[in-house]
C-alpha positions in Angstrom: 89.6 99.2 84.6 92.5 97.7 82.6 93.8 94.3 83.6 97.2 92.8 82.6 97.7 89.1 81.6 99.2 88.4 85.0 96.1 89.6 86.8 94.3 86.5 85.4 96.6 84.2 87.5 97.5 86.6 90.3 94.6 89.0 90.7 95.0 92.1 92.8 93.2 92.2 96.1 92.1 95.2 98.0 94.5 95.7 101.0 91.5 96.7 103.2 88.6 94.4 102.4 90.2 91.7 100.3 88.0 92.3 97.3 89.4 91.3 93.9 90.3 93.8 91.2 92.5 96.6 92.7 94.8 97.2 95.6 92.3 99.8 96.9 88.8 99.0 95.7 86.4 101.8 94.8 84.4 101.3 98.0 87.4 101.5 100.3 88.8 104.4 98.3 85.6 106.3 98.9 86.1 106.0 102.6 89.6 107.5 102.6 89.5 110.7 104.7 91.2 113.7 103.2 92.5 116.6 105.1 90.4 119.5 103.9 92.0 122.0 106.3 95.8 121.7 106.7 97.2 122.1 110.2 100.4 123.3 111.8 102.7 120.2 112.3 103.6 121.4 115.9 100.3 122.4 117.5 97.9 120.6 115.2 95.7 123.7 114.8 94.5 125.0 111.4 97.3 126.7 109.4 97.5 128.3 106.0 98.6 125.5 103.5 100.1 123.6 106.5 102.8 126.1 107.4 104.2 126.1 110.9 102.9 129.0 113.0 105.6 131.6 113.8 105.0 131.1 117.5 105.4 127.3 117.1 108.7 127.4 115.4 111.9 126.2 117.0 115.4 125.3 115.9 114.4 121.9 114.6 110.8 122.3 113.7 109.4 121.7 110.2 108.7 124.7 108.0 105.3 123.1 107.3 103.6 119.8 106.5 101.1 118.8 103.8 99.3 115.5 103.9 97.2 113.9 101.2 94.9 112.0 103.7 94.7 110.5 107.2 97.0 107.5 108.0 94.2 105.0 108.6 92.2 102.3 106.9 93.1 101.4 103.3 96.0 103.9 103.2 97.6 102.5 106.3 97.2 99.0 105.0 98.6 99.9 101.6 101.7 101.5 103.1 102.3 98.4 105.3 102.1 96.2 102.3 104.7 98.2 100.5 107.0 98.4 103.5 106.7 94.9 105.0 105.2 92.7 102.3 107.3 94.0 99.4 104.2 94.6 97.2 106.1 97.0 94.9 103.3 98.1 92.6 101.0 99.3 95.3 103.1 102.4 95.1 101.3 103.4 91.9 98.0 103.6 93.9 99.6 105.7 96.6 101.1 108.0 94.1 97.8 108.5 92.3 96.2 109.3 95.7 98.8 112.0 96.4 98.6 113.5 92.9 94.8 113.6 93.0 94.7 115.5 96.3 97.8 117.8 96.5 96.0 120.4 94.2 94.4 121.5 97.5 97.7 123.1 98.6 99.6 126.0 97.3 102.9 124.2 97.0 106.0 126.3 96.4 107.3 126.3 92.9 110.9 125.6 94.0 110.5 122.5 96.2 112.9 119.6 96.1 111.7 116.1 96.6 114.1 113.9 98.5 113.4 110.4 99.9 114.4 109.1 103.3 117.1 106.4 102.6 117.1 102.9 103.8 120.3 101.4 105.1 122.2 99.7 102.3 121.8 96.1 103.6 118.1 96.6 104.2 117.5 98.0 100.7 119.4 95.1 99.2 117.3 92.7 101.2 114.0 94.4 100.3 115.0 95.1 96.7 113.7 98.6 96.6 113.2 101.8 98.6 109.5 102.8 98.5 110.2 106.4 99.4 112.6 106.7 96.5 110.1 105.3 94.1 107.3 107.6 95.2 109.6 110.7 95.2 110.8 110.1 91.7 107.3 109.6 90.3 106.0 112.7 92.1 108.9 114.8 90.9 107.8 114.0 87.3 104.1 114.5 88.0 104.6 117.9 89.7 107.6 118.8 87.5 109.8 119.4 90.6 113.4 118.6 91.3 114.5 115.3 92.8 117.7 115.0 94.9 119.0 112.5 97.3 120.0 114.7 100.1 120.5 112.2 102.9 122.7 109.2 103.4 122.0 106.4 105.9 125.0 105.8 108.1 123.7 102.8 110.0 120.8 100.4 110.4 118.1 101.0 112.9 115.3 99.1 114.6 111.8 99.5 113.0 110.1 102.6 114.5 106.8 100.8 114.8 105.9 100.2 118.4 108.5 102.6 119.9 107.6 105.5 122.1 108.6 109.0 121.1 111.8 109.1 123.2 112.8 105.7 121.9 112.1 106.7 118.3 114.4 109.8 118.7 117.1 107.7 120.2 116.7 105.0 117.6 117.5 107.4 114.7 120.1 109.5 116.4 123.2 109.7 114.3 121.6 107.5 111.6 121.7 110.1 108.8 124.3 112.3 107.2 124.5 114.3 104.0 124.6 112.2 100.8 128.2 111.7 99.6 127.5 113.8 96.5 126.7 116.8 98.8 129.1 116.2 101.7 131.9 118.8 101.9 134.6 116.2 102.4 133.0 113.7 100.1 133.3 111.1 102.9 130.1 111.0 105.1 131.7 108.4 107.3 133.9 111.0 108.8 130.9 112.7 110.3 128.9 111.4 113.3 125.6 112.5 111.6 124.6 114.2 114.9 123.6 117.4 113.1 121.0 115.5 111.0 117.8 115.4 113.0 114.8 113.1 112.4 
């Protein structure tokens, strides 16, 4: 494992057990639970490459969903560090995790990777958008297109701790098409009500 000069003074610590050397140590990495059998995002039953079952589809349902691993343990801790503690370079560990495990899925050849945007004030305060960083790296790794499709029209409360109904209400009208894709070129003229979270 390669170490940089800065690691001598500010060593990386495992986000799960606190061990020195890496953000996710080998022992905690070995305990990450991967999803061997993808499921339908609506009914949670097994589905071919994570595609939504025809009988589960509705107007706003996802076409499908693929996950690298379960949101628990070291993975959950790493994501929290990136989002709330501004540990920017943990993103590399998360990207490697996704790249190492997405070979299990037959991903379409024409996918477009697009990040969920932060509100401008929050992104300036944090200094980066972790979703944008991951999407750009993954687009290069998988040689897929990257496009910023969405635009954040207003700030919202953190979704953590909110119930489903509260989550839906919290993000209602919070997104619109990115200015570069908007028909009028002015997303502020739209309420964003047609963009569903």
